C-alpha positions as CSV (number, residue, x, y, z in Angstrom):
1,Q,44.1,-13.8,-88.9
2,M,47.6,-14.6,-90.1
3,Q,48.7,-18.5,-91.1
4,L,52.3,-19.3,-90.8
5,V,53.7,-22.4,-92.2
6,E,57.1,-23.7,-91.5
7,S,59.6,-25.8,-93.7
8,G,63.1,-26.8,-94.7
9,G,64.1,-28.5,-91.1
10,G,65.8,-31.7,-90.9
11,L,68.6,-33.7,-89.9
12,V,72.2,-32.4,-90.6
13,Q,75.8,-32.9,-89.7
14,P,77.6,-30.4,-87.1
15,G,79.0,-27.7,-89.5
16,G,76.3,-27.9,-92.0
17,S,73.6,-25.8,-93.1
18,L,69.8,-25.6,-93.5
19,R,67.5,-22.6,-94.7
20,L,64.0,-22.6,-92.9
21,T,61.3,-20.9,-94.8
22,C,58.2,-19.5,-93.1
23,A,55.2,-18.8,-95.4
24,A,52.7,-16.2,-94.2
25,S,49.1,-15.9,-95.6
26,G,45.7,-14.0,-94.5
27,A,47.3,-10.9,-93.3
28,I,49.5,-8.0,-94.6
29,F,52.9,-9.6,-94.0
30,S,54.7,-6.2,-94.4
31,N,52.7,-4.9,-91.1
32,F,54.2,-7.4,-89.1
33,V,57.6,-7.8,-87.2
34,M,58.8,-11.3,-87.9
35,A,61.2,-13.7,-85.8
36,W,62.1,-17.2,-85.3
37,Y,62.0,-18.9,-82.1
38,R,63.3,-22.5,-80.9
39,Q,62.5,-25.1,-78.2
40,A,64.7,-27.4,-77.2
41,P,63.7,-30.6,-75.3
42,G,63.1,-29.8,-71.7
43,K,63.9,-25.9,-72.1
44,Q,61.9,-22.9,-72.7
45,R,60.9,-21.4,-76.0
46,E,63.8,-18.6,-77.0
47,L,64.0,-16.1,-79.6
48,V,66.6,-16.8,-82.0
49,A,66.3,-13.7,-84.5
50,D,63.7,-11.2,-85.5
51,I,63.6,-8.7,-88.1
52,S,61.6,-5.4,-88.3
53,R,59.2,-4.3,-90.9
54,G,62.0,-2.3,-92.6
55,G,64.4,-5.2,-92.4
56,S,66.6,-4.5,-89.4
57,A,67.6,-7.7,-87.6
58,N,68.5,-8.6,-84.2
59,Y,70.0,-12.1,-83.2
60,A,70.5,-14.3,-79.8
61,D,74.2,-14.2,-78.8
62,S,74.5,-17.9,-79.5
63,V,73.6,-17.5,-83.2
64,K,75.3,-14.6,-84.1
65,G,77.8,-15.0,-87.1
66,R,76.2,-18.2,-88.1
67,F,72.4,-17.6,-88.8
68,T,70.7,-15.0,-91.0
69,I,67.4,-13.6,-91.0
70,S,65.8,-12.2,-94.0
71,R,62.2,-11.5,-95.4
72,D,60.7,-11.0,-98.8
73,N,57.7,-8.8,-98.2
74,A,56.6,-9.2,-101.8
75,R,56.5,-12.9,-101.4
76,N,55.2,-12.9,-97.7
77,T,57.8,-15.1,-96.6
78,L,60.4,-15.3,-94.0
79,Y,63.8,-17.0,-93.8
80,L,66.4,-18.3,-91.7
81,Q,69.7,-19.2,-93.1
82,M,71.7,-21.6,-90.6
83,N,75.3,-22.1,-91.2
84,N,78.0,-24.1,-89.1
85,L,75.2,-25.9,-87.4
86,K,76.0,-27.1,-83.8
87,P,74.4,-29.8,-81.9
88,E,73.1,-27.3,-79.3
89,D,70.9,-25.7,-82.4
90,T,68.5,-29.0,-82.3
91,A,65.3,-27.7,-81.5
92,V,61.9,-27.2,-82.9
93,Y,62.1,-24.1,-84.7
94,Y,58.9,-21.6,-85.0
95,C,57.8,-18.6,-86.8
96,N,56.1,-15.8,-85.3
97,G,54.6,-12.6,-86.4
98,H,54.0,-10.0,-84.1
99,R,51.9,-6.5,-84.4
100,S,50.7,-4.8,-81.5
101,I,49.6,-7.1,-78.7
102,V,49.1,-9.8,-81.2
103,D,51.3,-12.7,-81.7
104,Y,50.8,-15.6,-84.6
105,W,52.8,-18.9,-84.6
106,G,53.4,-21.6,-87.0
107,Q,53.4,-25.2,-86.3
108,G,57.2,-25.6,-86.1
109,T,59.8,-27.3,-88.0
110,Q,62.2,-29.9,-86.3
111,V,66.0,-29.4,-86.7
112,T,68.5,-31.8,-85.7
113,V,71.9,-31.5,-85.6
114,S,74.2,-34.8,-85.2
115,S,76.5,-36.9,-86.7
């Protein structure tokens, strides 16, 4: 059973930056494909970025060039560096761990981009 705890969300002005962190425990972190999802009010949860066990990353078109996903397998930690934030990035951001048919989720962290 994997436990995931996100942190690093908050209120930021447009154009600003935040770094989200997801601390994993309870399972072998390096065995999992990891991802960040987000859900805005009234919208479905969507994939923001994912990263393979070996470190290959994929991004949603809406965040390409602005967000960077990374992982530190030695520290069992997933990161999301978010730059040039826009109001449309406002959402609850969730950490996800995926292996085979199993998915684990964190509780989410709120990111609000507003002036």
